[in-house]
ROKEBA-254841 format. One record per residue (C-alpha): residue in one letter; residue number from 1; x, y, z. Coordinates in nm, 2 decimals, padded with zeros to 4 digits. Example, Ala and Ser with C-alpha at 12.3 -4.5 7.8 and 13.67 -1.06 7.14 Angstrom:
// residues 2
A; 1; 01.23; -00.45; 00.78
S; 2; 01.37; -00.11; 00.71
END
This chain:
// residues 284
M; 1; 05.03; -01.35; 06.76
E; 2; 04.94; -01.62; 06.56
P; 3; 04.83; -01.57; 06.20
I; 4; 04.52; -01.65; 06.24
L; 5; 04.49; -01.33; 06.49
N; 6; 04.19; -01.10; 06.36
A; 7; 04.40; -00.84; 06.31
D; 8; 04.26; -00.47; 06.16
L; 9; 04.54; -00.23; 06.12
H; 10; 04.39; 00.01; 05.83
C; 11; 04.12; 00.24; 05.95
H; 12; 03.99; 00.55; 05.91
S; 13; 03.79; 00.84; 06.20
V; 14; 03.70; 01.20; 06.11
V; 15; 04.00; 01.32; 06.19
S; 16; 04.14; 01.20; 05.82
D; 17; 03.80; 01.12; 05.56
G; 18; 03.59; 00.86; 05.78
T; 19; 03.24; 00.93; 05.90
L; 20; 03.31; 00.77; 06.28
T; 21; 03.51; 00.88; 06.57
P; 22; 03.76; 00.76; 06.73
E; 23; 03.58; 00.57; 07.00
V; 24; 03.25; 00.51; 06.79
L; 25; 03.56; 00.28; 06.58
A; 26; 03.71; 00.13; 06.90
A; 27; 03.36; -00.02; 07.03
R; 28; 03.32; -00.12; 06.65
A; 29; 03.61; -00.33; 06.61
K; 30; 03.60; -00.44; 06.91
A; 31; 03.19; -00.61; 06.88
N; 32; 03.31; -00.72; 06.56
G; 33; 03.62; -00.97; 06.70
V; 34; 03.88; -00.73; 06.62
Q; 35; 04.23; -00.90; 06.89
L; 36; 04.46; -00.64; 06.76
W; 37; 04.39; -00.28; 06.61
A; 38; 04.55; 00.03; 06.45
L; 39; 04.37; 00.35; 06.34
T; 40; 04.55; 00.44; 06.00
D; 41; 04.40; 00.84; 05.96
H; 42; 04.57; 01.00; 05.65
D; 43; 04.87; 01.20; 05.69
E; 44; 04.77; 01.27; 06.04
I; 45; 04.76; 01.10; 06.43
G; 46; 04.59; 01.35; 06.54
G; 47; 04.30; 01.10; 06.71
Q; 48; 04.57; 00.85; 06.81
A; 49; 04.54; 00.91; 07.22
R; 50; 04.16; 00.91; 07.15
A; 51; 04.21; 00.57; 06.96
M; 52; 04.41; 00.45; 07.22
A; 53; 04.23; 00.59; 07.55
A; 54; 03.94; 00.37; 07.37
A; 55; 04.09; 00.08; 07.30
K; 56; 04.27; 00.07; 07.65
A; 57; 03.90; 00.10; 07.82
L; 58; 03.80; -00.20; 07.61
E; 59; 04.06; -00.42; 07.68
L; 60; 04.12; -00.41; 07.30
P; 61; 04.48; -00.42; 07.21
Y; 62; 04.67; -00.13; 06.99
L; 63; 04.87; -00.02; 06.74
T; 64; 04.93; 00.34; 06.64
G; 65; 04.89; 00.41; 06.29
T; 66; 04.88; 00.64; 05.96
E; 67; 04.89; 00.64; 05.60
I; 68; 05.11; 00.85; 05.47
S; 69; 05.02; 00.99; 05.05
I; 70; 05.38; 00.94; 04.90
T; 71; 05.48; 01.00; 04.53
F; 72; 05.65; 00.70; 04.34
A; 73; 05.68; 00.65; 03.94
G; 74; 05.37; 00.95; 03.89
H; 75; 05.14; 00.76; 04.05
T; 76; 04.97; 00.84; 04.43
V; 77; 05.11; 00.53; 04.65
H; 78; 05.00; 00.48; 05.03
I; 79; 05.25; 00.41; 05.31
V; 80; 05.09; 00.27; 05.60
G; 81; 05.27; 00.37; 05.97
L; 82; 05.24; 00.11; 06.25
G; 83; 05.36; 00.12; 06.65
F; 84; 05.55; 00.39; 06.66
D; 85; 05.63; 00.67; 06.88
H; 86; 05.33; 00.93; 06.80
T; 87; 05.49; 01.22; 06.93
H; 88; 05.83; 01.17; 06.75
P; 89; 05.85; 01.55; 06.63
E; 90; 06.03; 01.46; 06.26
L; 91; 05.70; 01.23; 06.21
L; 92; 05.47; 01.57; 06.36
Q; 93; 05.65; 01.78; 06.12
G; 94; 05.67; 01.56; 05.78
L; 95; 05.30; 01.50; 05.82
R; 96; 05.22; 01.84; 05.87
S; 97; 05.44; 01.94; 05.52
T; 98; 05.26; 01.66; 05.37
R; 99; 04.88; 01.83; 05.47
G; 100; 05.03; 02.13; 05.37
G; 101; 04.86; 02.09; 05.08
R; 102; 04.57; 01.95; 05.02
Q; 103; 04.36; 02.34; 05.10
E; 104; 04.52; 02.49; 04.75
R; 105; 04.46; 02.15; 04.56
A; 106; 04.08; 02.16; 04.67
Q; 107; 04.02; 02.49; 04.60
E; 108; 04.17; 02.37; 04.24
M; 109; 03.93; 02.10; 04.22
S; 110; 03.58; 02.35; 04.29
A; 111; 03.74; 02.55; 04.02
G; 112; 03.76; 02.29; 03.77
L; 113; 03.44; 02.16; 03.89
A; 114; 03.26; 02.52; 03.88
Q; 115; 03.39; 02.51; 03.49
V; 116; 03.13; 02.23; 03.40
G; 117; 02.86; 02.35; 03.63
I; 118; 02.88; 02.22; 03.95
H; 119; 02.94; 02.53; 04.15
G; 120; 03.07; 02.58; 04.53
A; 121; 03.16; 02.26; 04.55
Y; 122; 03.46; 02.38; 04.80
E; 123; 03.22; 02.50; 05.07
G; 124; 03.01; 02.22; 05.01
A; 125; 03.28; 01.97; 05.11
L; 126; 03.39; 02.17; 05.41
Q; 127; 03.05; 02.04; 05.58
Y; 128; 03.23; 01.70; 05.60
V; 129; 03.51; 01.77; 05.66
G; 130; 03.60; 01.69; 06.07
N; 131; 03.95; 01.83; 06.00
P; 132; 03.97; 02.10; 05.71
E; 133; 04.38; 02.05; 05.70
L; 134; 04.22; 01.68; 05.60
I; 135; 04.04; 01.79; 05.33
S; 136; 04.01; 01.53; 05.06
R; 137; 03.86; 01.40; 04.68
T; 138; 03.62; 01.18; 04.97
H; 139; 03.48; 01.53; 05.12
F; 140; 03.38; 01.65; 04.73
A; 141; 03.20; 01.31; 04.66
R; 142; 03.04; 01.29; 04.96
H; 143; 02.84; 01.62; 04.81
L; 144; 02.80; 01.62; 04.50
V; 145; 02.64; 01.28; 04.66
E; 146; 02.43; 01.45; 04.89
T; 147; 02.36; 01.74; 04.67
G; 148; 02.26; 01.48; 04.38
V; 149; 02.46; 01.54; 04.09
C; 150; 02.55; 01.16; 04.15
K; 151; 02.38; 00.88; 04.34
D; 152; 02.70; 00.72; 04.46
T; 153; 03.08; 00.83; 04.56
S; 154; 03.22; 00.58; 04.30
E; 155; 02.99; 00.75; 04.05
V; 156; 03.17; 01.10; 04.16
F; 157; 03.49; 00.98; 04.08
R; 158; 03.45; 00.80; 03.74
K; 159; 03.27; 01.08; 03.66
Y; 160; 03.47; 01.41; 03.79
L; 161; 03.78; 01.30; 04.03
T; 162; 04.06; 01.06; 03.86
E; 163; 04.28; 01.15; 03.63
N; 164; 04.14; 01.36; 03.31
K; 165; 03.81; 01.47; 03.50
P; 166; 03.73; 01.84; 03.60
G; 167; 03.79; 01.80; 03.93
F; 168; 04.11; 01.60; 03.93
V; 169; 04.42; 01.79; 04.03
P; 170; 04.68; 01.60; 04.14
H; 171; 04.96; 01.64; 04.45
R; 172; 05.33; 01.63; 04.48
W; 173; 05.31; 01.46; 04.78
A; 174; 05.60; 01.32; 04.99
S; 175; 05.89; 01.07; 04.87
L; 176; 05.90; 00.72; 04.95
Q; 177; 06.18; 00.77; 05.12
N; 178; 06.04; 01.02; 05.32
A; 179; 05.75; 00.82; 05.46
V; 180; 05.95; 00.54; 05.50
Q; 181; 06.24; 00.71; 05.77
W; 182; 05.91; 00.88; 05.89
I; 183; 05.77; 00.59; 06.02
T; 184; 06.11; 00.40; 06.13
Q; 185; 06.26; 00.68; 06.28
A; 186; 05.98; 00.74; 06.54
G; 187; 06.01; 00.35; 06.58
G; 188; 05.73; 00.22; 06.38
V; 189; 05.72; -00.01; 06.09
A; 190; 05.65; 00.09; 05.74
V; 191; 05.39; -00.08; 05.56
I; 192; 05.33; -00.08; 05.16
A; 193; 04.94; -00.01; 05.16
H; 194; 04.67; -00.18; 04.93
P; 195; 04.94; -00.29; 04.67
A; 196; 04.70; -00.44; 04.38
R; 197; 04.53; -00.06; 04.43
Y; 198; 04.78; 00.11; 04.25
G; 199; 04.77; 00.02; 03.87
L; 200; 05.19; -00.04; 03.81
S; 201; 05.33; -00.19; 03.58
A; 202; 05.51; -00.49; 03.64
N; 203; 05.89; -00.32; 03.64
E; 204; 05.75; -00.03; 03.88
E; 205; 05.59; -00.22; 04.12
Y; 206; 05.92; -00.39; 04.12
A; 207; 06.09; -00.09; 04.18
L; 208; 05.87; 00.00; 04.42
F; 209; 05.90; -00.31; 04.64
S; 210; 06.33; -00.27; 04.60
E; 211; 06.29; 00.10; 04.69
F; 212; 06.10; 00.07; 05.01
K; 213; 06.31; -00.24; 05.10
A; 214; 06.62; -00.04; 05.08
H; 215; 06.48; 00.27; 05.23
G; 216; 06.40; 00.02; 05.56
G; 217; 06.04; -00.05; 05.49
Q; 218; 05.90; -00.42; 05.68
A; 219; 05.59; -00.47; 05.54
V; 220; 05.31; -00.50; 05.27
E; 221; 04.93; -00.60; 05.31
V; 222; 04.79; -00.86; 05.18
V; 223; 04.53; -00.86; 05.31
T; 224; 04.30; -00.57; 05.28
G; 225; 03.94; -00.45; 05.16
S; 226; 04.04; -00.37; 04.81
H; 227; 04.20; -00.69; 04.74
S; 228; 04.05; -01.00; 04.59
S; 229; 04.17; -01.36; 04.67
A; 230; 04.43; -01.36; 04.42
D; 231; 04.51; -01.05; 04.49
A; 232; 04.60; -01.18; 04.83
V; 233; 04.76; -01.48; 04.67
Q; 234; 05.00; -01.27; 04.44
Y; 235; 05.14; -00.98; 04.77
A; 236; 05.18; -01.28; 04.99
G; 237; 05.42; -01.47; 04.70
T; 238; 05.56; -01.04; 04.68
A; 239; 05.60; -01.07; 05.09
L; 240; 05.78; -01.37; 05.02
E; 241; 06.04; -01.28; 04.76
F; 242; 06.12; -00.97; 04.92
G; 243; 06.12; -01.13; 05.25
L; 244; 05.88; -00.86; 05.40
A; 245; 05.59; -00.91; 05.68
A; 246; 05.28; -00.93; 05.61
S; 247; 04.99; -00.70; 05.76
R; 248; 04.56; -00.68; 05.74
G; 249; 04.32; -00.43; 05.73
S; 250; 04.01; -00.36; 05.67
D; 251; 04.06; 00.01; 05.53
F; 252; 03.70; 00.08; 05.66
H; 253; 03.57; 00.43; 05.64
S; 254; 03.27; 00.45; 05.66
P; 255; 02.92; 00.22; 05.75
D; 256; 02.75; 00.34; 05.45
E; 257; 03.04; 00.33; 05.19
S; 258; 03.28; 00.10; 05.28
H; 259; 03.23; -00.33; 05.15
T; 260; 03.44; -00.43; 05.41
D; 261; 03.36; -00.38; 05.77
L; 262; 03.59; -00.35; 06.06
G; 263; 03.72; -00.73; 06.15
S; 264; 03.62; -00.89; 05.83
L; 265; 03.87; -00.97; 05.63
P; 266; 03.99; -01.36; 05.58
F; 267; 04.27; -01.39; 05.77
L; 268; 04.65; -01.40; 05.65
P; 269; 04.80; -01.70; 05.46
G; 270; 04.96; -01.91; 05.71
Q; 271; 05.34; -01.91; 05.56
L; 272; 05.34; -01.56; 05.56
T; 273; 05.50; -01.34; 05.91
P; 274; 05.22; -01.14; 06.03
V; 275; 05.36; -00.76; 06.07
W; 276; 05.24; -00.72; 06.43
E; 277; 05.52; -01.00; 06.51
L; 278; 05.79; -00.73; 06.46
L; 279; 05.57; -00.49; 06.72
T; 280; 05.50; -00.70; 07.00
D; 281; 05.70; -00.47; 07.23
R; 282; 05.44; -00.17; 07.08
I; 283; 05.10; -00.32; 07.13
Q; 284; 04.92; -00.08; 07.41
END
């Protein structure tokens, strides 16, 4: 399979914090010319059977996927898993434990917002949640936009849901080692998602990539919805430096919120090894 393949290996459905079902996402990917697709819901693989069935019906090649939240150097970082066995018991248990703290965190976020006069935010956010185990800041943001507190989700995050703001509550996620091992033990490939987003120092980033590789991580997202062309060039270089394959994914959540639609990204730079070359026997 070629580097110029229109692969989209990062998006979200109603099973986590997207607004479309796995079936509608599959149809959208196919209509947009995607040639290899993965659904990567946050800390959850409950939509995989549906995504696989929908992709198969559309004759759209598919890889299993998830996006695992980890804590690294005090930052929340995301590790995408691709091409794993979605029935693997240790992966299922690991994801279950990662989801476990979300509802408690959401209650604390709601309490923080109540202190600045925004009441009932937890109940409001729940209306946007397909899976209560996966309530997240995105659901709170949608509620605050819908009730007129802010004009869009970006304003909600800026004013209320980032560090030192009233609704921010940090979460202790899995470790980097946990996430990579859950994915690789289930036969998949671990990928550092959208590395430009984390605001890591040069030393922290070097440590992240070094430890990721040491634990068995094999790829990094080079072309993704939140990366500029300069970011893509930078992380193409990082992929080559660390001997990592390159992934590509829109990180699509919603037609109304996402800047980058499924299948609309630039292609991977040609000198890189595409992650799908590591997964040819796992494509369904």
